[in-house]
C-alpha positions as CSV (number, residue, x, y, z in Angstrom):
1,M,119.8,91.7,64.5
2,K,118.6,88.8,66.5
3,Q,115.1,89.1,67.9
4,K,114.6,90.2,71.5
5,V,111.4,89.7,73.5
6,Y,110.1,91.9,76.4
7,L,107.1,91.2,78.5
8,A,104.4,93.7,79.7
9,V,102.1,92.9,82.6
10,D,99.1,95.2,82.0
11,L,96.4,95.2,84.6
12,G,93.2,97.2,84.1
13,A,90.1,97.5,86.2
14,E,88.2,94.9,84.0
15,S,91.0,92.6,82.8
16,G,94.7,91.9,82.9
17,R,97.1,90.6,80.2
18,V,100.6,89.4,79.9
19,I,101.8,90.6,76.5
20,A,105.1,89.9,74.7
21,G,106.8,92.5,72.5
22,I,108.9,91.1,69.8
23,W,111.6,93.6,68.8
24,N,113.7,93.4,65.6
25,G,115.6,96.6,66.1
26,K,113.1,98.8,64.2
27,T,109.5,97.6,64.8
28,L,107.7,96.1,67.7
29,R,105.1,93.3,67.3
30,L,102.8,92.4,70.1
31,D,101.7,88.9,71.0
32,E,99.0,88.5,73.8
33,I,100.2,85.6,75.8
34,H,97.5,85.4,78.5
35,R,94.3,87.4,79.3
36,F,92.3,87.1,82.5
37,P,89.4,88.9,84.1
38,N,89.7,91.5,86.9
39,G,87.3,93.4,89.1
40,G,86.4,94.2,92.6
41,V,85.4,91.5,95.1
42,W,82.8,92.2,97.8
43,L,83.9,91.1,101.2
44,G,81.3,91.8,103.8
45,E,80.4,95.4,103.2
46,S,83.6,96.4,101.5
47,L,85.0,96.2,98.0
48,R,88.5,94.7,97.6
49,W,91.0,93.5,95.1
50,D,91.9,89.8,95.0
51,V,95.6,90.3,94.6
52,M,96.5,86.7,95.2
53,R,94.4,85.6,92.2
54,L,95.9,88.3,90.1
55,W,99.4,87.2,91.0
56,A,98.5,83.6,90.1
57,E,97.3,84.7,86.7
58,I,100.4,86.8,86.1
59,H,102.6,83.8,87.2
60,H,100.7,81.6,84.7
61,G,101.2,84.1,81.9
62,L,105.0,84.3,82.7
63,A,105.2,80.5,82.5
64,L,103.4,80.5,79.1
65,A,105.8,83.2,77.8
66,G,108.8,81.2,79.0
67,K,107.6,78.1,77.1
68,K,107.0,80.2,73.9
69,F,110.1,82.4,73.9
70,G,112.6,81.0,76.4
71,R,115.9,82.7,76.4
72,K,114.8,85.4,74.0
73,I,113.1,87.2,76.8
74,V,115.1,90.1,78.2
75,S,112.9,91.8,80.8
76,V,109.4,92.3,82.2
77,G,107.6,95.2,83.7
78,A,104.1,95.9,85.1
79,D,101.6,98.8,84.8
80,T,98.2,99.1,86.4
81,W,95.5,101.6,87.4
82,G,96.5,104.2,90.0
83,V,95.9,105.0,93.7
84,D,95.3,101.5,95.2
85,F,98.0,99.8,97.2
86,V,99.1,96.8,99.3
87,L,100.5,97.0,102.8
88,L,103.3,94.6,103.9
89,D,104.6,94.0,107.4
90,K,108.3,93.4,108.3
91,Q,107.9,89.8,107.4
92,D,106.5,90.7,104.0
93,E,103.0,89.4,105.0
94,I,100.1,91.3,103.4
95,L,98.2,93.3,106.0
96,G,94.5,93.3,105.4
97,Q,92.7,92.8,102.1
98,P,93.7,95.6,99.6
99,Y,90.8,97.9,99.0
100,H,89.2,98.9,95.7
101,Y,89.2,102.6,94.9
102,R,85.4,102.5,94.5
103,D,84.9,101.3,98.1
104,A,82.6,103.6,100.1
105,R,84.8,104.1,103.1
106,T,86.4,107.3,101.7
107,R,83.0,109.1,101.4
108,G,83.3,112.4,103.1
109,A,87.1,112.1,103.4
110,L,87.7,115.3,101.5
111,E,85.9,117.5,104.0
112,R,87.6,115.8,106.9
113,A,91.0,116.4,105.2
114,F,90.1,120.1,104.6
115,N,89.3,120.5,108.2
116,K,93.0,119.8,109.0
117,V,94.7,121.3,105.9
118,P,93.2,123.9,103.6
119,R,92.4,122.7,100.1
120,A,94.8,125.1,98.5
121,D,97.7,123.9,100.6
122,I,97.0,120.3,99.7
123,Y,97.0,121.2,96.0
124,A,100.2,123.2,96.3
125,Q,102.0,120.2,97.8
126,T,100.6,117.6,95.4
127,G,99.1,119.2,92.3
128,I,96.5,116.4,92.1
129,Q,92.8,116.5,91.3
130,F,90.6,116.2,94.4
131,M,88.8,112.8,94.3
132,E,87.8,110.8,97.3
133,L,89.4,107.6,95.8
134,N,92.9,109.1,95.9
135,S,95.5,107.2,98.1
136,L,95.7,110.2,100.5
137,Y,92.0,109.7,101.5
138,Q,92.4,105.9,101.5
139,L,95.2,106.3,104.1
140,L,93.0,108.7,106.1
141,A,90.3,106.0,106.1
142,W,92.8,103.4,107.2
143,Q,93.9,105.7,110.0
144,E,90.3,106.2,111.2
145,H,89.2,102.6,111.2
146,S,92.3,100.5,111.5
147,P,95.3,102.6,112.8
148,A,97.0,99.5,114.2
149,I,97.4,98.2,110.6
150,L,99.1,101.3,109.5
151,D,101.4,101.2,112.6
152,A,102.3,97.6,111.7
153,A,102.9,98.3,108.0
154,D,106.6,98.3,106.9
155,T,106.1,99.0,103.2
156,L,103.3,100.5,101.1
157,L,103.4,99.2,97.5
158,F,101.1,100.5,94.8
159,M,99.7,97.7,92.6
160,P,102.5,97.6,90.0
161,D,105.1,98.0,92.7
162,F,103.5,95.0,94.4
163,V,103.8,93.0,91.2
164,H,107.4,94.0,90.8
165,W,108.1,93.0,94.4
166,A,106.4,89.6,93.8
167,M,108.7,89.1,90.8
168,C,112.0,90.2,92.1
169,G,111.8,91.2,95.8
170,T,112.6,94.9,95.3
171,K,110.4,97.4,97.2
172,K,110.4,100.7,95.3
173,A,107.7,103.1,94.3
174,E,107.8,104.0,90.6
175,F,107.4,107.8,90.1
176,T,104.3,107.9,87.8
177,I,102.2,105.5,89.9
178,A,103.3,107.2,93.2
179,S,102.3,110.6,91.7
180,T,98.6,109.5,91.4
181,S,98.4,109.1,95.2
182,Q,98.2,112.8,96.1
183,C,101.1,112.2,98.5
184,V,104.0,113.3,96.2
185,H,105.3,116.8,95.9
186,P,105.0,118.0,92.2
187,L,108.3,120.0,92.3
188,K,110.5,117.8,94.5
189,H,109.4,114.5,92.9
190,D,109.4,113.0,96.4
191,W,106.9,112.3,99.2
192,S,105.1,115.4,100.6
193,L,106.0,114.5,104.2
194,P,105.0,117.9,105.8
195,L,101.5,117.4,104.3
196,L,101.2,113.9,105.7
197,N,102.4,115.1,109.1
198,K,99.8,117.8,109.2
199,L,97.1,115.3,108.3
200,G,98.3,113.0,111.1
201,L,99.3,110.2,108.8
202,P,102.3,108.0,109.3
203,S,105.0,107.9,106.6
204,H,107.4,105.2,107.8
205,F,106.1,102.7,105.3
206,L,106.7,104.8,102.2
207,P,109.4,103.4,99.9
208,T,112.0,105.2,97.8
209,I,110.6,106.7,94.6
210,V,112.4,105.7,91.3
211,P,112.0,106.9,87.8
212,P,110.5,104.9,84.9
213,G,113.1,102.8,83.2
214,T,114.8,101.8,86.5
215,I,116.1,98.2,86.5
216,L,114.8,96.8,89.7
217,G,116.6,93.4,89.6
218,T,116.2,89.9,88.2
219,L,113.4,87.5,88.8
220,R,113.5,85.6,92.0
221,N,115.3,82.3,91.6
222,S,112.3,80.2,92.5
223,L,110.0,82.2,90.1
224,A,112.6,81.8,87.3
225,E,112.7,78.1,87.9
226,R,108.9,77.7,87.8
227,T,108.5,79.9,84.7
228,G,111.7,79.1,82.7
229,L,112.8,82.7,82.8
230,A,116.2,82.5,84.3
231,G,118.1,85.8,84.2
232,V,115.1,87.9,83.1
233,K,115.3,91.5,84.4
234,V,112.5,93.4,86.1
235,V,112.2,96.9,84.7
236,A,109.9,99.6,86.1
237,P,108.0,101.0,83.1
238,P,105.8,104.1,83.5
239,A,103.9,102.0,86.0
240,H,100.6,104.0,85.9
241,D,98.9,102.6,82.8
242,T,98.0,106.1,81.6
243,A,101.7,107.2,81.8
244,S,102.6,104.2,79.7
245,A,99.8,105.0,77.3
246,V,101.0,108.6,76.9
247,A,104.5,107.3,76.2
248,G,102.9,105.2,73.5
249,V,101.1,108.1,71.7
250,P,101.9,108.0,68.0
251,T,103.2,111.6,67.5
252,A,106.3,113.1,66.1
253,N,105.7,116.2,68.2
254,T,107.4,115.1,71.4
255,G,107.8,118.0,73.8
256,S,105.0,120.0,72.1
257,S,101.7,121.0,73.7
258,N,99.8,121.3,70.4
259,W,98.2,117.8,70.9
260,A,96.1,116.4,73.6
261,Y,95.5,112.7,74.5
262,I,92.6,110.8,75.9
263,S,93.6,107.4,77.4
264,S,90.2,105.8,76.9
265,G,89.0,102.9,79.0
266,T,87.0,102.4,82.2
267,W,88.3,105.9,83.0
268,S,89.0,108.6,80.4
269,L,92.1,110.6,81.3
270,M,92.4,113.6,79.1
271,G,95.4,115.9,79.1
272,V,98.6,117.3,77.7
273,E,102.2,116.5,78.3
274,V,104.1,119.4,80.0
275,K,107.6,119.9,81.3
276,N,106.5,121.2,84.7
277,A,103.5,120.8,86.9
278,V,100.9,123.6,86.6
279,L,99.9,124.7,90.1
280,S,98.2,128.0,89.5
281,A,95.1,129.1,91.3
282,R,93.1,128.6,88.1
283,A,94.4,125.0,87.9
284,L,93.1,124.4,91.4
285,E,89.8,126.1,90.6
286,L,89.4,123.8,87.6
287,N,90.4,120.8,89.7
288,M,93.1,119.6,87.2
289,T,95.7,117.0,88.1
290,N,99.4,116.9,87.5
291,E,100.6,113.3,87.3
292,G,104.1,112.1,86.7
293,G,105.2,111.1,83.2
294,I,108.3,109.6,81.5
295,D,111.5,111.6,81.5
296,G,110.4,113.8,84.4
297,T,107.5,115.3,82.4
298,Y,104.0,115.8,83.8
299,R,100.6,114.9,82.6
300,L,98.3,117.9,83.1
301,L,95.0,116.2,82.9
302,K,91.5,115.6,84.2
303,N,90.1,112.2,85.3
304,I,86.7,111.6,83.6
305,M,84.5,108.7,84.5
306,G,84.9,107.2,81.1
307,L,83.4,104.1,79.6
308,W,82.6,102.9,83.1
309,L,79.1,104.4,82.3
310,V,78.6,102.1,79.3
311,Q,80.3,99.1,81.0
312,Q,77.9,99.4,84.0
313,C,74.9,99.9,81.7
314,K,75.8,96.7,79.9
315,R,76.1,94.9,83.2
316,S,72.6,95.9,84.1
317,F,71.3,95.0,80.6
318,D,72.9,91.6,80.9
319,A,71.4,91.0,84.3
320,A,68.0,91.8,82.8
321,G,68.6,89.3,80.0
322,G,69.6,91.8,77.4
323,N,72.8,90.0,76.3
324,F,74.3,92.8,74.2
325,D,77.9,93.1,73.1
326,Y,79.6,96.5,72.9
327,A,79.2,96.7,69.1
328,Q,75.5,96.1,69.3
329,L,75.1,98.8,71.9
330,A,77.1,101.2,69.7
331,A,74.8,100.4,66.8
332,L,71.7,101.0,68.9
333,A,73.2,104.3,70.2
334,A,73.9,105.4,66.6
335,Q,70.2,104.9,65.8
336,A,68.9,106.8,68.9
337,Q,67.8,110.4,68.8
338,P,70.8,112.9,69.1
339,F,71.1,115.1,72.2
340,R,67.9,113.9,73.8
341,S,69.5,113.6,77.2
342,I,73.0,114.5,78.6
343,V,74.6,114.1,82.0
344,D,77.8,115.2,83.8
345,A,79.9,112.1,83.6
346,N,81.9,113.1,86.7
347,D,78.8,113.5,88.9
348,P,79.5,111.5,92.1
349,R,76.3,109.5,91.7
350,F,78.0,107.6,88.8
351,L,81.0,106.5,90.8
352,N,79.6,103.1,91.9
353,P,75.8,103.0,91.7
354,P,74.0,99.6,92.1
355,D,72.3,100.2,88.8
356,M,73.9,102.6,86.2
357,P,70.8,103.0,84.0
358,K,68.7,104.1,87.0
359,A,71.4,106.5,88.1
360,I,71.5,108.1,84.6
361,Q,67.7,108.3,84.5
362,A,67.6,109.9,88.0
363,F,70.1,112.6,86.8
364,C,68.0,113.4,83.7
365,R,64.8,113.4,85.8
366,A,66.4,115.8,88.3
367,T,67.6,118.1,85.6
368,K,64.2,118.1,83.8
369,Q,65.4,116.4,80.7
370,P,63.7,113.5,78.8
371,V,64.5,110.3,80.6
372,P,66.3,107.7,78.5
373,Q,64.6,104.4,78.5
374,T,66.0,102.1,75.9
375,P,69.6,100.7,75.8
376,G,70.3,102.8,72.7
377,E,69.1,106.0,74.4
378,L,71.1,105.3,77.5
379,V,74.3,104.5,75.7
380,R,73.9,107.4,73.4
381,C,73.4,109.6,76.4
382,A,76.7,108.3,77.9
383,Y,78.7,108.7,74.7
384,E,77.4,112.2,73.9
385,S,78.0,113.3,77.6
386,L,81.5,112.0,77.5
387,A,82.3,113.8,74.3
388,L,80.9,117.0,75.7
389,K,82.9,116.6,78.9
390,Y,86.0,116.2,76.7
391,R,85.2,119.5,75.0
392,E,85.0,121.2,78.5
393,V,88.4,119.8,79.5
394,L,89.9,120.7,76.2
395,G,89.1,124.3,76.9
396,A,90.6,124.1,80.3
397,L,93.8,122.6,78.9
398,E,94.2,125.4,76.4
399,E,93.5,128.0,79.0
400,L,96.1,126.7,81.4
401,T,98.9,126.1,78.9
402,G,98.2,129.1,76.6
403,N,98.7,126.7,73.7
404,P,96.1,125.9,71.0
405,I,95.5,122.2,70.7
406,E,95.3,121.1,67.1
407,V,94.7,117.4,67.3
408,I,93.4,114.9,69.9
409,H,95.0,111.4,70.2
410,I,92.7,108.7,71.6
411,V,94.6,105.6,72.7
412,G,93.7,102.5,74.6
413,G,90.8,100.1,74.4
414,G,88.2,102.9,74.0
415,S,89.9,104.0,70.8
416,Q,88.0,101.1,69.2
417,S,84.7,102.9,69.7
418,R,84.3,104.6,66.3
419,L,81.0,106.3,67.4
420,L,82.6,107.9,70.5
421,N,85.7,108.9,68.5
422,Q,83.5,110.7,66.0
423,F,81.4,112.3,68.7
424,T,84.7,113.5,70.3
425,A,85.8,115.1,67.0
426,D,82.4,116.7,66.6
427,A,82.1,118.0,70.1
428,C,85.7,119.3,70.4
429,Q,85.9,120.6,66.8
430,R,89.3,119.0,66.4
431,P,90.5,116.1,64.3
432,V,90.8,112.9,66.3
433,V,93.5,110.2,65.7
434,A,92.3,107.0,67.3
435,G,94.8,104.3,68.2
436,P,96.8,102.3,68.9
437,V,94.5,100.2,71.0
438,E,97.6,98.8,72.8
439,A,99.3,102.1,73.5
440,T,99.7,101.2,77.2
441,A,101.5,97.9,76.4
442,M,103.6,99.8,73.7
443,G,104.7,102.4,76.2
444,N,105.5,99.8,78.8
445,L,107.5,97.6,76.4
446,L,109.3,100.5,74.6
447,T,110.5,101.8,78.0
448,Q,112.0,98.4,78.7
449,I,113.6,98.4,75.2
450,R,115.1,101.8,75.9
451,A,116.4,100.5,79.3
452,D,118.1,97.7,77.4
453,G,120.0,100.3,75.3
454,E,118.0,99.6,72.1
455,L,116.5,103.1,71.9
456,D,117.9,106.4,73.2
457,S,114.9,108.8,73.6
458,L,111.2,109.3,74.1
459,G,111.1,110.6,70.6
460,G,112.6,107.4,69.3
461,M,110.0,105.4,71.2
462,R,107.2,107.3,69.7
463,E,108.7,106.9,66.2
464,V,108.3,103.2,66.7
465,V,104.7,103.6,67.7
466,L,104.1,105.9,64.7
467,A,105.6,103.4,62.3
468,S,103.4,100.6,63.7
469,G,100.2,102.1,62.1
470,G,96.8,100.9,63.4
471,V,95.3,104.4,63.7
472,Q,92.0,105.9,62.4
473,H,91.2,109.5,61.6
474,H,88.0,111.3,62.4
475,D,87.2,114.8,61.1
476,P,84.8,117.0,63.0
477,A,81.3,118.3,62.4
478,A,79.8,121.0,64.6
479,W,78.1,120.4,67.9
480,N,77.9,124.0,69.2
481,E,74.2,123.9,70.2
482,A,74.7,120.7,72.2
483,A,77.8,122.1,73.9
484,N,75.9,125.2,75.0
485,R,73.2,123.0,76.5
486,F,75.8,120.9,78.3
487,A,77.4,124.0,79.8
488,D,74.1,125.1,81.1
């Protein structure tokens, strides 16, 4: 058959890409067209996203793709991190500067919400892990400090929905990204309006929720002219990057709960794919989340702070003149003493500290452990702590589903960390299959290919990923003593 090309806009917290997927009817080859940096921007005392610069970079990437592939391009779709959003007024003007989820304005928002609606009731109506960064608490913060902006808002668009609107003008909320907000009912697949009403939050700006694979329209005429992409469709993939990554897990066991995934990057999202949200009292007690997946599935998972710990350590090392790359840090960690110091990766003090090494040292000091000093000791502490956190979450997943997990798939950029992959196998006592690195882009692109009629099922999508290779296998060695210490 004639080659077809599909475009994925993949925005992460550290970087963004425009990636082309070249499809020959059987296999998918990826071609990175444009990569650009991303990150929060300090504005006064608040942390924001520079969405105009991000859109300019996406626009440039689309133009480069148009020059390279022209009329072979069929469609484009965007995926991003969760919870953050842009507010538009009736004239489609952006209201305010979109906030970064690590901004401090939501501190204490959980308690303020629980004063209005009990914790158990919020969980029953959303099924989402309680974190102050969730959209629900961001909306409460808006209502507290700028209610006039919420009143003036006509449409709330999560980050990938904003990109889709910029591309084609359609204002819809894709299901998987909307589900991260803690504003969507886990059984009705629609907004939890009674909950929002009880919290005193307006809901007039919430758009219609659509499933992944929905064709949203074609590129705006002006954008098509500037990029050379006339007639290109805009397709909503699983717009939360983890949902796309899970769609891109290389497994033949679609619909089975005998495997777990870790979407490894700035955040580690560890979970299993289930048919229905798990809303039990035990799930609430364990603070597990139920985020939407492809084909109406749910991702029963836990959000874990992830490689953010290492990224922020590197930032501090660089500022002090260390100048290490990630491979050098991993090599130093491999040489450091095992199990010298461990931390709880999800401790709130690691969310956005001014200096991550000092935050790790303070935790170890407070818990009467040896205080890591060198870059190798600090990074080893982060890696071992993450692996032990994965073990804890693995136990919770098996308990909630009643199914033994036989293998762990690690996908995304963090799957390149051989040391962390091995630590994960050792801590969890499960074989680890690491890769593909580009699982998020694969899941995004394969959803578009399926929407184009080239594939007919999620199983067919995963068979393509499986055939692409690019995975590594890690067999476990025992870490039982370290696990007991971590639990203590």
